[in-house]
Steps between C-alpha positions, in 0.01 A plus 500: 500500500571727197724339240801725432681262263546572134567238228799547279291543189279764673808683627651516149169624353489766772858601423408563131182687602693728738772576245242581231309742726780661697836402346608342830686172448468250778774241540429127468507446880304801638186315598560608857473866389169432330371327812596780733374776276172344379383295806313794659280522188364152567300618796410834344344334196385188684705270281603161651843472350790700356439321172152657488641843560751453216246345255236768566744783471589395142135514390413824319172535691675507843638850445518609869671179613743532210587853609561396863706190396728716280508765771612244762765347279656839394508669839856553633642671807750779443730734694549875547804633315589150388880463450537876566734574203221572246361768727842637579577521129167674449568765758872557447537454121177492308277763661766778463508418126124482460446835675595660169212334308272803532210263560398238766715191519299190409572179694319169465505238783390179312359219705494716812359233733388655828637846422838512676695566182301799356473651849877458550546680168275786612682528833833511315381787282365692801834454682684629196274798466570590863875476485542644154657841499338586161199730491379347172157349526507121474199263478475125464211286390509136607279237342469169695338199339423144603293213378358424843184689607577417866847652480368812331233548764765460778738734322244776452407470871862563602462339850762256612554290820813481709630192312478676160643822641800314632597362163755753372357823645726704724359648824564853372306445178218336700479805721513745207271335249243312704233581759389250763152360457374530856143369485245315302337816360829624354561169336147484353544857373830412333319216328228731380250356747547149366527169686847569644465520877708429805511548878585836666870418511546415133882468484480637147631812328360687201724659240469877485284672239807683353642160406171349382428793269808425294389151404223392266398135525332309221448136389727371224621164377858510374399279215240750378542800269682800646377767262259659746759534782685796348875560484754468781852615589562217747346158547542291811415125435700332765494130593210446264635362171641198682140364510451515116604272220781624263241576230292707737813682633589595139153632438498704824850649437395593145195678629698673774720641225203636310369702795841624625609844381830536322782380721244386757607283790385154610574358845476124545563287807853441625503146373325559168661534158381581147796335337380320184147641542528856363728709289311824578687581824854565605613396849641782716718389790490701818663467838307309618246350263405536135208632293408479135473795265302511182748520210318782309 
């Protein structure tokens, strides 16, 4: 029987390895999470124990296993229109202001996971465009980044099952912004003819091309340099910083400030705070919720 146990020393070594390569900080008693996330790799790589998976992943020569281990440990589920208020603020308060830019609005969804956040942003912009009485042209470019190749592949595909569609997505938005995937051929076509297949009754829906066209996906580690990403008016990095050490949080916030335009806006998770971590942002209280604005 495969051995899924992990010695305390091995676990601590793996914690350090994961933080160095992804910034993610595992708690002292999260061995169960490592077991659940990495156990499938034992069979895939024909390794007899979880210890072997961990040890091999930390070897420079085992590049593909290392990628898959980090991918598995940094993959998180997310929701459509999470907490609602950031998207309401965007539609009701921010987009009317940014219409006067005279250029496309630039938004970055950092650590986008399986794509719900950037696609929610795109849907919010499309809804605003429809209901706006102004005839002024208004465009929006959304960059979505993630460390996980698996999540980026899923996000680009834009196909979701009923469980994912039920997590924060209203029936009206589902009808407006998604098409049902009715057979195996459609699902394979959505995946570019790749390995994604299903039975005739797929139970899945694909996000419409008008939404997909607004979002550009690319790989990026939040601990890396941001200079090639461009400049942004708004950054969404919600429920992400909680996984980083204080030192990494400070570094990320400092780099966010460098790529935000003057008076640019940063949205964090509802339970996240930058108090004591950065002096480059002012907190703006709304009803409900808050966001952070670059001071200059």
